[in-house]
N, C-alpha and C positions, 0 to 999 in steps of 0.2 A: 269406760262402764257403758258408754255408749254405743260404742261398738260391736260390745258383747249383746246390748238390748233389739241392734237391728238386725243381728244375725240368728236370732232366737227363733221365729215364728218361720222364715224361710227355711230354717234348718229343723223344726218339726215336722213341716209340710214333707219336705224330702224324705223323711225318716216314715214319714204316713206313706208317701209312695212307693220306696224301697220296699216296705214291709207287705203292702197288697201286691206289689207284683210278685214279692218273695213267695207269698197264699194263692196265689194264683187268679187274685181278684181284676176283675177290669176295671181302676182306678177310676179313670176317666167319665165310664158308665153308670159308676156308682156314684157321683159326683151330677151327676146330670138329673140321675133319679132322686138324690137328695132336694138338689135344687128346684126341681119340679112339687116334691111333697110341702117344701117350705111357701112356694108358690100359692099352692090350693090353701094351706092353713094361714096364712095371711088374706086370702082372700076369704079364708070364711068367718076370721075373725074382724074385718074392720070394720061389719055396723056397730060390733060392741063398742070399740073403739073410739071409733067417731061417736057414738052416744055419752063415752064417758067425757071423750074432752067438751063438747057442744054445753052438758050439763053443767059442768066446770066453769065455762067462759060466759054463761049466761048468768051462773049464781056471783061468778065476782064481779062481773059488768052492771049487775043490776042490785047492787049492794047488800048482796047477800052476805056476804063475808064480814062488812061493815056493824051491819045490823047480829050477825050472830056473836062477835066479839064484843060487841054492847053489855050482849044477855049472859056471855059465858065470864066475863073479866071479875064482877064480883062473888064469883066462884070459886076460878081458878087463883086468885088472888089469895086464899085459904091455904094454898100449897105452896103459895111463895113461885108462882111462874108467871113469869113478867107478861108484859101486856104485849110487848114485841114479837111473843113467841105464840101467839092463841091463833093468827094465821097459818103459822108454819105446821103449828100441831093440827089443824085441820086439813090443809091442802096434800099436808103428806102421801097420807092414802088414798087420794085420788091420782095426785101426779108428781112424778121424779122431776120434771122441767120446771112444774111449777115452783115443786118446792126449794129449788133451786135459785129460780128468781128472787123469792122471798129471802132465801139466806142473803142473797147479795142485797138485798133492802135494809137488811138486819144490819149485816156490818156497816152500812153507808149509815144508816140511824144509831148504832151503838157503839162503832168502831171496833178496831181488830183488838181482839185481847183481851178482849171483856170476858167478863163469866157469862154475862147473856150470850155473846156472840158463841163462845166455848160452849153451851146449853145448845145453843139452835144447831152447830157444829155434830155434837152428840146425838141428838136428836137423828137429826137427818141419817148418820149412821148407822143408829139402831134399831131403824122402820124401816118399813117396805110398804111399798104403794100398792094399798091390799086390793083395792077396788079396782086396779088397773089389771093386775095378778089373777085377779078369781074374772075379772072377761076374759083374758086369754087363755084362761085353763078351762073356765066353765064352758066359754063361747065355743073353743076350737072342737071339746066333747059334748056338746051340746045337752050340758045337766042342768036343766028348768029348777030342781030342790036344791038349793045350796043347804041346807039343814042347821047347823047349827057354824058352819067356816064364817063368816060374816060375825055374828057376834064374838066367839074367840078371837079371830084377827082384832077388831078393833077391842077388844079384853087386853091383849096381849101387847098391841101401839099403846095404849093409855099407862099399861106398865112401864114398857121402855122408855116413856116421857116423863113418867113420874122418877124413874130409877134414873135416867139422865141429868135432871135436874137435882135432884137430890146429893147423888156425887159430884157433879158439877157443883153445887154449892160447897162440898164439906172440903173439896180437894181444890179449888180456885180461889178461895177467900181468905 
């Protein structure tokens, strides 16, 4: 299986090059143009990404997370959401790498193969980094009016969180 995995990507690249040559396309020139467009896009969205990561860092280091957890826990306890998951539910829409770090922290606190750990893993797999994705798409297209996108995305995030917790509490208890 390892040999298969190591040969698939080079094989796909080779097929693309052969197909491009067959169609009369200058494959290298197309690659360079695509890379140039990618760099331009990265340059355009960099300020939005820096803003998101800076705000997240300030929020986390300024004890905003702890304050928000203390406010939300009495409400979320009604839905049987474990306290360990609150920070994950908050950070996941903001940062994928931050939520993975929180997941590692949750594993350290509750252990592997616990219901809470499985809930956390399911939340990670069933939700999106909403603000990051919106910053990339809307920032690169210079769209200022996001209309209902954020509200709908956050509602779907919470629906995924509640479904993850509900399903895991049924399946793994």
